[in-house]
N, C-alpha and C positions, 0 to 999 in steps of 0.2 A: 385109897385112891380109886376112883371109878375108872372103867375101861375107856371112857371118852376123854379123860384127862391124862391117859397114859402117854408119855413122851414117845414121838416117832423117831426111828433110827435115822441118822443123818448119812447121806450118800456122799462120800468124798470123791470128787472128780478132778482129775488133773486138767488144769486150764489149757494145757497144750493140746489135749484131745479135742476139747471144744473148739480150739483154734483151727485144728485140721478139718473138722466138720464144716466150719464157716468158710475155710479156704476152698473146699471142694464145691460147696454151694455157689461160691462166687465164680469159680471156673465154669461151672455148668451154665450160669447166667450169661456168660459171654461166648458160649458155644464150644468150650474146651472139654473134650471127652476122653482124652488119651488115658489109658489105663495106668501108665506109670505116674501120672500126675493127679489122678482122681481116685485112686484106690487107697483107702484108709487102712493102714496096717493095724491088725487087732492083736495087741500085746497082752491085754488083760481080759479075762473072762468074767465080766460083771454085768450089771444092768445096762450099762452104756454100750457094751459090745454088741448086743442085738440090734441097737440103733445103727451102729457103725456098719454091721454086716448088711442090714436092710438098705442102707444108703449105697453100699458097694454094688449090691444087686440092681438097685434102681438105676445107677449110673451105667452099668454094663448093658442093661436092657435099653436104656435111652440111647446109648451109643450105637447099638445094633439097629434100632429103629431109624436113627438118623442115616446110617450107612445105606439101609434099604431104601429110604426115601431119596437119597442122592442118586442111587443107582436107578431108581424108577424115573427120576427127573432126566437123567442122562439118556435112558432108553427112549423116553418120550421126545426129547430134543432130537435124537437120532432119527426116530420115526417121522418127526415133523420135517426134517431136512430131506429124508428119502421121499416123503410125500410131495414136497415142493419140487424135487427133481423129476419125479414121475409126472406131475402136472405140467411142468415145463416141457418135458419130452412129448407128452400128449399134445400140447399146444403147437409145438414145432411140427409134429406129424400132421396135425390138422391143417396147418398152413401149407405143408407140402402137398397134402391131398387136394386142397383148394387150388393150388397152383397147377397141379396135374389135371384137375377136372375143368379148369378154366384157363387153358393155355392161350395167351395172346401173342401172336407171332408177327414179326415184322416181315411180311411177305416180299416187299419191295420198298424202295425208297419212298417215303411218305404214305405207304400202304400197310395197314394192319389188318390181320384177319383173326377172327374169333370163332374157331370151330367148336360147336356145341354138341355134346353127346349125352344122351340119357334124358331123364325127366327134368323139366325146368319148373321148380316151384317158386314161391314168392321170395323166400330167403336166398335161394341160389341166384335168382334174377337180380336181386339187390346187390349181392356180392359181385356178380359178373359185370353189372353196370358200373359199380364203383371202380373196379379194376380197369375196365375199358376206358372210362373217362380219365383216370389217372395216367394211363399209357398215352392217350391222345394228347394230353397237356404236356406230359414229360417229353414225348418224342415229336411234338408238333405235327402229328400225322394229319394228312389232308383227306385220306380216304380210309374207310373201314368196311371190311367184308364180314358179315355175320353169316357163317355157314352152318345150316341146320341139317346137313345130310345125315348126321348121326341121331337126329331126333325122330323117333318112330311115331309118336303120337303128339298132335298139336290140337289142343282144345281152345275155347274162347279165352281162358285165363292165360294160357301159354302164349297165344298170339298177341294178347294185350301186353305181356311182358316184352315181347320183341318190339312192338310199336313204341313203347316207352323208352326202350334202349336206343332205338334209332333216333327218336326225337331228342333224347339227351345228348347223343353224339352230335346231332345237327346244331344244337345250341352252342357247341364248342367249335363250330365251323367245319366239321368233318362231313364229307360226302359219304353217305352210308347206303350199302346195298345188302340185301338178304339173298343168299343163294342156297341151293340144295333142296328146294321145295319139290317133293315128289308128286306124281299125279294123284296118289292117294291122299296126301296132305292137302293138295290143292282142292280136291273134291270135298274133303271134310270142311275146309274153310268156307267154301261156297255154301255148303249145307247149313252150317251154323251161323252164317251171315256175317262173318268177320270181314271188315272193309280194309283192304291193304292197298287201296289205290294210291295213297300218298307215300307208300313205301316201294322203292325200286326192288323188284324181285326178279331173280334169274335162276335158270335151272342148275347150273354147276359153278364150282369155284373158278374154273377156267374162264367162263363167261363173265363172272364177276371181276376177275383180274383184268380182262380185256376192257370192260366198262370203266374201270378205274383209270387205266392207261389213257383211254379216250378223254375222260374227264380232266385228267391232269394236263393233257395237251391243249385242251380247249381253254383251260384256266391258267396256263403258264404265265408266271410273272405276277399273278394276283395274290393277295393275302387272304387268309381264311375269312376275314371280316367282309372283304369285297365279294368273296364267293357266295356268301349268304345274301 
């Protein structure tokens, strides 16, 4: 009889062992990795034992990888929540800074004042105008004093911002004056050719308040629409 026709040795395998392997694979497929349920006991040292041990190692490594993944997802979720909280805090702080940098004060009945300090750029001008108009509508203010005593430099763009702010307030029926123009700013505005003839300007906040009192007395009993 030739070597090719030599009968092969038959491996006798307990069906229960095959069943345990199938059970472990089934548990893995549904996400079950507990050691007590997925560890195959190795009772016999034979050809199948190496497969059983390999499967045990695979399940342990898979379980470890899953735990690490879940821990990483948890850390990521925690970091995401912390980031959202920080962003929320930053936004609240930004709102607080805007409120402090643009305080709109009810100086008297029907009189609001907006004291401006520092540099007025386009973005800040838009924010100030929006807040001022909101307060005019909310409080039904009849007079607004825009005080620029704290503004050191006024160029053409800054002056145009003030003019637009005044015109927007007028459209809501509020009488608007600008106070705090220093001699230096007045000279600068003349040199750069800014026309403020349509804007009521006064030297101090006190003068502005007196002007508003006079205006309210003259228009007592009238509505904002009638004032315009």
